[in-house]
C-alpha positions in Angstrom: 74.9 -13.1 79.4 76.5 -12.4 82.9 80.5 -12.2 81.7 82.6 -9.6 83.4 86.3 -9.2 83.4 87.8 -9.3 87.1 91.3 -9.4 86.5 93.8 -8.7 83.8 97.4 -10.5 84.3 100.7 -10.3 82.9 103.6 -13.1 83.9 106.7 -11.7 83.1 109.9 -13.9 81.7 111.6 -13.1 84.6 111.3 -14.3 88.2 109.2 -11.1 89.5 105.6 -11.6 90.4 102.8 -11.1 87.9 101.3 -7.6 87.1 97.6 -8.0 88.4 95.1 -5.1 87.3 91.8 -5.5 88.9 88.5 -4.5 87.8 84.7 -3.9 89.6 81.9 -5.3 87.8 78.5 -3.4 87.2 80.6 0.2 86.8 82.7 2.2 84.7 86.1 1.0 85.2 88.7 4.0 84.0 92.5 3.5 83.3 93.8 7.0 82.9 97.3 7.7 81.9 99.6 9.1 79.7 101.2 7.8 75.9 102.8 4.8 75.5 101.9 3.1 78.8 100.3 0.4 77.4 96.7 1.7 77.4 96.0 0.3 73.8 97.3 -2.9 74.7 94.3 -4.2 76.9 91.8 -4.6 74.0 94.5 -6.8 72.2 95.6 -8.7 75.8 91.5 -9.4 76.6 90.9 -10.4 73.0 94.1 -13.0 72.5 93.1 -14.4 76.1 89.4 -15.2 74.5 90.9 -17.0 71.7 91.6 -14.9 68.8 93.0 -16.2 65.6 95.9 -14.0 65.7 98.0 -11.7 68.3 97.3 -8.5 67.9 99.4 -7.1 71.3 101.9 -4.5 70.0 105.2 -5.6 69.7 107.8 -4.1 71.8 108.4 -3.9 75.6 105.2 -6.0 76.3 105.9 -8.7 74.0 109.5 -8.9 75.1 109.2 -9.0 78.4 105.6 -10.7 79.2 105.7 -14.7 78.9 102.1 -15.2 79.4 99.1 -13.1 79.3 96.0 -13.7 81.1 92.5 -12.6 82.5 90.1 -13.8 85.3 86.2 -13.9 84.3 83.3 -14.2 86.2 80.0 -16.1 84.6 77.3 -17.9 86.0 79.3 -20.7 86.3 81.8 -19.0 88.6 85.2 -17.7 87.8 87.7 -19.0 84.9 91.1 -17.9 84.8 92.3 -17.8 80.8 96.1 -17.5 80.3 97.9 -17.7 76.6 101.4 -18.0 76.4 103.2 -15.1 74.6 103.5 -16.5 70.6 107.0 -15.0 70.0 107.8 -14.8 66.5 104.6 -16.4 65.4 101.0 -14.9 64.7 99.7 -16.9 67.6 99.9 -19.8 69.6 97.6 -22.5 70.8 98.9 -22.9 74.2 96.7 -22.0 76.8 96.7 -22.5 80.8 92.9 -23.0 82.1 91.4 -23.0 85.5 87.7 -22.6 86.8 86.0 -22.9 90.5 84.1 -20.8 92.6 87.5 -19.1 93.5 91.1 -19.3 91.0 94.1 -18.9 92.6 96.5 -16.8 90.3 99.8 -18.7 90.0 103.0 -16.9 90.6 104.4 -18.9 87.2 102.9 -20.7 84.6 105.5 -23.5 83.7 103.5 -25.1 80.9 100.0 -25.2 79.1 97.5 -27.4 80.6 94.7 -26.6 77.6 94.6 -25.7 74.2 92.5 -23.2 72.0 90.2 -25.4 70.8 89.5 -26.5 74.2 89.1 -23.1 75.5 86.8 -22.1 72.6 84.4 -25.0 73.4 84.1 -23.6 77.0 83.1 -20.4 76.0 80.8 -21.4 73.8 79.3 -23.6 76.6 79.0 -20.7 78.4 77.2 -18.8 75.8 75.0 -21.5 74.9 75.2 -20.9 71.6 73.9 -23.3 69.0 75.6 -26.0 67.3 74.0 -25.6 64.1 75.1 -23.9 60.8 73.0 -21.0 59.4 72.5 -22.9 56.1 72.7 -26.5 55.7 73.7 -26.8 51.9 76.6 -23.8 52.5 79.9 -24.4 52.4 80.9 -21.0 53.2 82.7 -20.3 56.4 80.4 -17.3 56.4 77.4 -19.3 57.2 78.9 -21.4 59.8 77.6 -22.0 63.4 77.7 -18.9 65.4 80.7 -18.9 67.9 82.2 -17.0 70.8 84.6 -15.4 69.0 81.6 -13.9 66.7 80.3 -11.9 69.7 83.4 -10.0 70.6 82.5 -7.4 67.8 79.7 -6.0 70.3 82.1 -5.8 73.2 85.1 -3.9 71.6 85.9 -0.7 70.8 89.5 0.0 70.1 91.1 3.5 69.4 91.1 2.8 65.7 86.7 2.2 65.7 85.6 4.2 68.3 85.2 7.2 66.3 85.3 5.7 63.0 83.0 6.8 59.9 83.7 3.6 58.0 83.9 1.1 60.4 81.2 0.7 63.3 81.9 -2.9 64.9 85.1 -4.4 66.0 87.4 -6.1 63.4 84.5 -5.4 60.6 87.0 -3.8 58.2 88.1 -7.1 57.2 85.8 -9.4 54.8 85.7 -12.4 56.7 84.6 -10.9 60.2 82.1 -8.3 58.0 80.2 -11.3 56.3 80.2 -13.4 59.4 78.7 -10.5 61.5 76.0 -9.8 58.8 75.3 -13.7 59.0 74.9 -13.6 62.9 73.1 -10.2 63.2 69.4 -11.8 62.9 70.7 -14.4 65.3 71.7 -11.5 67.6 68.9 -10.1 67.6 66.7 -12.9 68.3 64.8 -12.9 64.8 66.5 -16.1 64.0 66.7 -18.7 67.0 68.0 -22.0 67.7 64.6 -23.5 67.0 64.8 -22.0 63.4 68.0 -23.2 62.9 67.3 -26.6 63.5 63.8 -26.6 61.5 66.1 -25.7 58.5 68.0 -28.7 59.0 65.2 -30.7 59.6 63.6 -29.1 56.7 66.8 -30.2 54.4 66.4 -33.8 55.9 63.3 -34.3 54.9 63.4 -32.7 51.9 66.1 -35.2 50.9 63.8 -38.0 52.1 61.0 -36.7 50.0 63.1 -36.3 47.1 64.2 -40.3 47.5 60.8 -41.3 48.3 59.5 -39.6 45.1 61.9 -41.0 43.2 61.0 -44.5 44.3 57.4 -44.2 43.7 58.4 -42.6 39.9 60.3 -46.3 39.3 57.6 -47.9 40.9 54.9 -46.1 38.6 57.0 -46.8 35.4 57.4 -50.6 36.1 53.7 -50.7 36.7 52.9 -49.0 33.8 55.0 -51.6 31.8 53.6 -54.3 33.6 50.4 -53.1 32.3 51.2 -53.9 28.6 51.9 -57.0 29.3 49.1 -58.0 31.6 47.2 -59.8 28.5 50.4 -61.9 27.9 49.9 -63.1 31.4 46.2 -64.3 30.7 47.1 -66.1 27.7 49.7 -68.1 29.5 47.2 -68.6 32.0 45.3 -70.3 29.4 47.7 -72.5 28.2 48.8 -73.8 31.4 45.5 -74.7 32.2 44.8 -72.0 34.6 42.2 -70.6 32.9 39.5 -72.3 30.8 40.3 -72.4 27.0 37.0 -70.6 26.4 38.2 -67.8 29.1 37.5 -64.1 27.4 40.1 -61.7 27.9 38.5 -58.6 29.7 38.6 -55.7 27.9 39.2 -53.3 31.1 42.0 -52.9 33.4 40.3 -53.6 36.3 38.8 -57.0 35.4 42.2 -58.1 34.5 43.6 -57.9 37.4 40.8 -59.6 39.3 41.1 -62.1 37.3 45.3 -62.2 37.6 44.3 -62.2 41.5 42.3 -65.3 40.8 44.9 -67.1 39.0 47.5 -66.6 41.8 45.1 -67.5 44.7 44.5 -71.0 42.7 46.8 -73.8 43.4 49.2 -75.2 40.5 47.5 -78.5 41.3 44.4 -77.4 40.2 45.5 -76.2 36.8 44.3 -78.5 34.0 45.9 -78.0 30.8 43.8 -78.8 27.8 44.2 -79.1 23.8 41.9 -76.3 23.5 44.4 -74.1 25.8 47.4 -75.3 24.1 45.8 -74.8 20.6 45.4 -71.0 21.7 49.5 -71.1 21.4 49.5 -73.4 18.5 47.2 -71.5 16.6 48.6 -68.1 16.7 52.0 -69.9 16.7 50.5 -71.3 13.1 49.3 -67.9 12.1 52.6 -66.3 12.9 54.4 -68.9 10.6 52.4 -68.0 7.6 52.6 -64.2 8.1 56.5 -65.0 8.5 56.5 -66.6 5.1 54.6 -64.0 3.4 56.9 -61.6 4.7 60.2 -63.3 3.8 58.9 -63.7 0.3 58.0 -59.8 0.3 61.4 -59.3 1.5 63.1 -61.7 -0.9 61.0 -59.8 -3.9 62.2 -56.5 -2.6 65.8 -57.3 -2.3 65.5 -58.9 -6.0 64.4 -56.0 -7.5 67.0 -53.6 -5.5 69.8 -56.0 -7.0 68.4 -55.6 -10.6 67.8 -51.8 -10.2 71.1 -51.6 -9.1 72.7 -53.6 -11.7 70.9 -51.2 -14.1 72.0 -48.3 -12.7 75.6 -49.6 -13.3 74.7 -50.4 -16.5 73.1 -47.0 -17.3 76.2 -45.4 -15.9 78.7 -47.8 -18.1 76.7 -46.7 -21.1 76.4 -43.2 -20.7 80.3 -43.3 -20.2 80.5 -44.9 -23.6 78.1 -42.3 -25.2 80.1 -39.7 -23.8 83.8 -40.9 -25.3 81.8 -41.6 -28.8 80.5 -37.8 -28.5 84.2 -36.6 -27.6 85.4 -38.5 -30.8 82.8 -37.3 -33.1 84.1 -33.8 -32.2 86.3 -34.1 -35.4 83.5 -33.7 -37.4 83.5 -30.0 -36.3 87.6 -30.1 -37.2 87.2 -31.4 -40.4 84.1 -29.2 -41.4 86.4 -25.8 -40.8 89.3 -27.2 -42.8 87.0 -27.8 -45.7 85.6 -24.7 -45.5 88.8 -23.2 -45.7 89.3 -22.1 -49.2 93.1 -22.1 -49.1 95.2 -25.0 -49.1 95.3 -27.5 -46.6 96.9 -31.1 -46.3 93.3 -32.6 -45.4 92.0 -31.6 -49.2 95.1 -32.5 -50.6 95.0 -36.1 -49.3 91.4 -36.2 -50.9 92.3 -35.6 -54.2 90.5 -32.5 -54.2 87.2 -33.8 -53.8 85.3 -31.4 -51.2 82.0 -32.7 -51.7 82.8 -36.3 -50.0 84.4 -34.6 -46.7 81.3 -32.4 -46.6 79.3 -36.1 -46.9 81.3 -37.4 -44.3 80.8 -34.2 -42.1 77.0 -34.4 -42.2 77.1 -38.5 -41.5 79.5 -37.5 -38.5 77.2 -34.8 -37.3 73.6 -37.1 -37.7 75.4 -39.4 -35.4 76.2 -36.8 -32.8 72.6 -35.8 -33.4 71.2 -39.5 -32.0 73.8 -39.9 -29.4 72.6 -36.7 -27.9 68.9 -37.8 -28.3 69.5 -41.0 -26.2 67.4 -40.4 -22.4 69.4 -40.3 -18.9 67.6 -42.9 -16.7 69.7 -42.4 -13.7 67.4 -39.8 -11.9 64.4 -42.3 -12.3 66.4 -45.1 -11.2 67.4 -43.3 -8.1 64.2 -42.4 -7.2 62.7 -45.8 -7.8 65.7 -47.2 -5.8 65.1 -45.1 -2.4 61.1 -46.2 -2.8 62.2 -50.0 -2.9 64.8 -49.8 0.1 62.2 -47.9 2.1 59.7 -50.5 1.4 62.6 -53.1 2.3 63.5 -52.0 5.6 59.5 -51.9 6.3 59.1 -55.7 5.4 62.3 -56.4 7.7 61.1 -54.7 10.6 57.3 -56.3 10.6 59.2 -59.5 10.0 61.5 -59.0 13.0 58.7 -58.3 15.0 56.8 -61.6 14.0 59.8 -63.9 14.8 60.1 -62.2 17.9 56.7 -62.9 18.9 57.3 -66.7 17.3 60.4 -67.0 19.7 58.4 -65.8 22.9 55.4 -68.1 22.0 57.8 -71.2 21.2 59.8 -70.5 24.3 56.4 -70.2 26.4 54.6 -73.1 24.9 57.4 -75.6 25.9 55.0 -77.2 28.2 52.7 -77.7 25.6 55.5 -80.0 23.4 56.4 -81.5 26.8 53.2 -82.2 29.0 55.0 -84.1 31.6 56.9 -81.5 33.2 53.9 -78.6 33.1 53.7 -78.7 36.9 57.2 -76.9 37.5 56.4 -74.2 34.7 53.3 -73.7 36.7 54.5 -73.0 39.9 57.0 -70.5 38.4 54.5 -68.8 36.1 52.5 -68.6 39.5 55.2 -66.9 41.2 56.3 -64.3 38.9 52.3 -63.6 38.3 52.3 -63.1 42.2 55.6 -60.9 42.6 54.2 -58.4 39.3 50.7 -58.2 41.3 52.9 -57.2 44.5 54.3 -54.6 42.7 51.7 -53.5 41.4 49.9 -53.4 44.6 53.1 -51.2 45.6 51.9 -48.5 43.3 48.6 -48.3 44.4 47.0 -45.0 45.7 46.4 -46.5 49.4 50.0 -47.8 49.2 52.5 -47.2 52.8 54.7 -45.1 50.3 52.0 -42.8 49.2 51.0 -42.6 52.9 54.8 -41.8 53.8 55.0 -39.0 50.9 51.7 -37.4 52.1 53.1 -37.4 55.6 56.5 -35.9 54.6 54.7 -33.3 52.7 52.6 -32.1 55.8 56.1 -32.1 58.2 57.7 -30.1 55.5 54.8 -27.8 55.1 54.4 -26.9 59.0 58.6 -26.3 59.2 58.3 -23.6 55.9 55.9 -22.0 58.5 58.4 -22.3 61.6 61.1 -20.8 59.0 59.0 -18.4 56.9 61.3 -15.4 55.9 58.4 -13.1 56.5 58.4 -13.9 59.6 62.0 -13.6 60.4 62.1 -10.1 58.5 59.4 -8.7 60.9 61.3 -10.1 64.0 64.1 -8.3 62.8 62.5 -4.9 61.9 61.1 -5.2 65.2 64.3 -5.7 67.1 66.2 -3.0 65.5 63.0 -0.6 66.0 63.7 -1.0 69.8 67.5 -0.8 69.4 67.1 2.5 67.1 64.5 3.7 69.6 67.2 3.3 72.2 70.0 5.0 70.5 67.8 8.0 69.4 67.1 8.5 73.4 71.2 8.3 74.1 72.1 10.6 71.4 70.9 13.6 72.5 73.0 12.9 76.0 76.3 13.4 73.5 77.9 16.1 71.8 75.9 15.1 68.4 75.4 17.9 65.4 71.5 16.7 65.0 70.4 15.0 68.3 66.5 14.7 67.6 67.5 13.1 64.0 66.1 9.1 64.1 69.0 7.1 63.8 68.7 3.8 61.5 70.8 0.7 62.2 71.8 -0.8 58.3 72.6 -4.3 58.7 73.4 -5.0 55.0 76.3 -2.3 55.4 77.0 -2.6 59.1 76.6 0.9 59.8 73.9 3.8 61.0 72.1 6.3 58.8 70.9 9.6 60.4 67.4 10.7 59.1 67.0 14.3 58.8 64.3 15.4 57.1 64.3 14.4 53.0 67.8 13.3 53.9 69.2 9.9 54.8 72.6 10.0 55.6 75.4 7.4 56.1 77.7 7.7 59.1 80.8 8.0 56.8 78.6 10.9 55.0 78.6 12.9 58.1 81.4 15.2 58.8 83.2 15.8 62.7 84.5 13.2 65.0 82.1 14.0 67.6 79.3 12.8 65.8 81.2 9.5 64.8 81.9 9.0 68.4 78.2 9.9 69.3 76.9 7.4 67.0 79.3 4.5 68.1 78.7 5.2 72.0 75.2 5.3 71.3 75.1 2.1 69.3 76.8 0.2 71.4 75.4 1.3 74.7 72.0 0.4 72.8 72.8 -2.8 71.7 73.5 -4.2 75.2 70.9 -2.7 76.6 68.6 -4.8 74.2 70.9 -8.0 74.8 69.8 -7.1 78.9 66.3 -7.2 78.1 66.3 -10.4 76.3 66.1 -13.2 79.0 69.5 -15.6 78.9 71.2 -13.7 76.0 74.7 -14.9 74.6 76.3 -11.6 74.3 78.6 -10.8 76.9 77.7 -8.0 79.0 80.7 -5.9 79.0 82.2 -3.1 76.8 85.7 -1.6 76.1 86.4 1.5 74.9 90.1 2.8 74.0 90.3 6.7 73.8 86.9 7.7 73.2 88.3 11.5 74.1 90.7 11.3 71.3 88.2 13.7 69.3 88.2 16.1 71.3 91.8 16.4 72.4 93.7 15.5 69.3 96.9 17.8 69.7 96.0 20.5 72.3 99.4 21.5 74.2 99.5 22.7 77.9 100.9 25.9 77.0 97.7 26.7 74.9 96.5 29.4 77.4 94.8 31.6 75.4 91.4 32.8 76.2 89.9 31.0 72.9 92.2 28.2 74.2 90.5 27.5 77.2 86.9 28.2 76.2 87.7 25.4 73.5 88.9 23.1 76.2 86.2 23.8 78.7 83.8 22.8 75.6 85.7 19.9 75.2 85.6 18.8 78.4 81.7 19.5 78.8 81.4 17.2 75.6 83.7 14.4 77.1 82.2 14.5 80.6 78.7 13.6 78.6 80.4 10.3 77.4 81.5 9.3 80.8 78.3 10.3 82.5 76.2 8.3 79.9 78.4 5.3 80.4 78.3 5.6 84.1 73.7 6.3 84.0 73.8 2.7 81.8 75.8 1.1 83.9 74.3 1.6 86.8 70.8 1.2 85.1 71.7 -2.2 84.2 71.8 -3.4 87.9 75.4 -4.8 87.9 75.1 -6.9 84.7 77.0 -4.5 82.4 80.4 -3.9 83.0 82.2 -1.1 80.9 86.1 -0.5 80.9 87.7 2.9 79.5 91.1 3.4 78.5 91.9 7.4 78.1 94.2 10.0 78.6 91.6 11.9 80.3 92.3 12.2 84.1 89.5 12.8 87.3 89.7 16.1 86.4 87.4 15.6 83.0 85.4 12.8 84.6 85.4 12.7 88.4 82.5 12.5 90.7 80.0 10.9 88.2 77.9 8.6 89.3 79.1 4.9 88.2 82.2 5.9 87.0 85.7 4.7 89.0 89.2 5.0 88.7 90.8 1.6 88.2 94.5 2.6 88.0 96.2 5.8 86.6 99.4 5.2 84.7 101.4 8.7 85.0 104.9 7.8 86.2 103.9 3.9 85.8 102.8 1.3 83.2 101.3 -1.3 82.3 104.5 -3.1 82.3 106.0 -2.3 85.5 109.4 -0.7 85.3 111.5 -3.5 86.9 110.7 -5.8 84.5 
């Protein structure tokens, strides 16, 4: 997407004119300067004006002296001024000032907002022509929400803490929220998932919901039709009773003929019904049979109940008798005690009471023992009674169930034969019967194989099958692999132009981890497994440039065509002092200058190769003595003796 930054603007809290930093399109714009001049605030200012959720502009002089921050961007729609109020003690503010047109005039002061954050976000989404659809129609996760312009900032900014970071490759990918969302949108950004595929996913979800509803409706109709089939013979009997069919009409054994016969009944007129005694007799004879069966079953039920009652009383008597026997046996235990005393040769009260006649006591004990034997020999009937009671109860329940079925049928026939007993108003009943029968036949027709519902279900299944081909995961994976292969090929061509340790080793972009792997023979090393800041910088520069080059080859791609790097030379000039004048120091300095110059040279070549569609901004300590006279590289401002915020503010 053609999207380049023309100006960066700061409005002071005083009456001074705004500070304006201009940028050229299609080249590498370098802002060179000393430390603490505001270079590292440029990316947060641009990001804040592009509707970031949080203000990351450093606190201190910049936040204290500025009331508004703004940028002028150039798009295919023309120029747009995006300004946002300094948030004060808040993390951010939604107050924005928005102008657009072929040309925009920068106001000397901004008195108040004329737009809000959501309005500007929608404008940027419109410029990017992003889809309005979520990535997953059924997910409530924010990571699967629709892509937004804010998500694309991951491919444009490389701040100082990212540009040579071994653990984080993309802007804000060090937070879970942005990291997971970036993983989601990567296939979309690389063209493997398109707006048409997202639309097909939503359409597939909608059709699946409709299909489930239609299939449930079909199952309900089929179930109702199945239940109706079991009642069809009853419909024919009622038709015979009402005179709609002849009294001698035979009920067909097969279902197709039953339906045809019922259709004939429906097409006939109620006035043509000829009730006859023979027809009525069909019901009356059935009633007579059922009445007879009811009497037999009622008699059997009475018999089983009587037996149950007798068994219950017998069981109770048996339990009572057994209890009495136990009492007697307990009392006869006295015999054992007396016999013990009789056998005792010593003097005892019992022997004295009997006048010393031990034989009488022994005879008494023998008689008591005989009685105890008879009591023990009495049979127990409780086990036999329990088994018989269970058998009788089961038989009673079976007879009761059959009796209820018979009475239900009698009740139904008595209700249906009301016209037979009142022949004077049979016509109304015939009309009602025909209406119910016609409705039942319509229900049956709806469940027929040739019904419209089945046709709709077949059509839905065909549409779902076609959509599943569009959203094929295998096809998406194939397109994604092809796109990654192109990006990796471009990266591999750029790495040798930088100061990388293994310039010829293939590079793999790993979306699942949002980093790269370097393939060295049998080893696959992640970026965080590789040492040296020079290596980390080389792969950051190469990957971000390769992605932008890939985006520019795709027609009407939505990622903005600009890159901002902050302090790419930091890995080469970490703590070097001006007084380092040793021979080794100068040699190292020369090597470092060559390495930094390679970075600027590659950026310049890619900016020129893009034909004005790619803008690069570099914020660095290195001056023109390092990168001067390189094609495609131009000095924007040098902040030595001055800074982003004018001293007079």
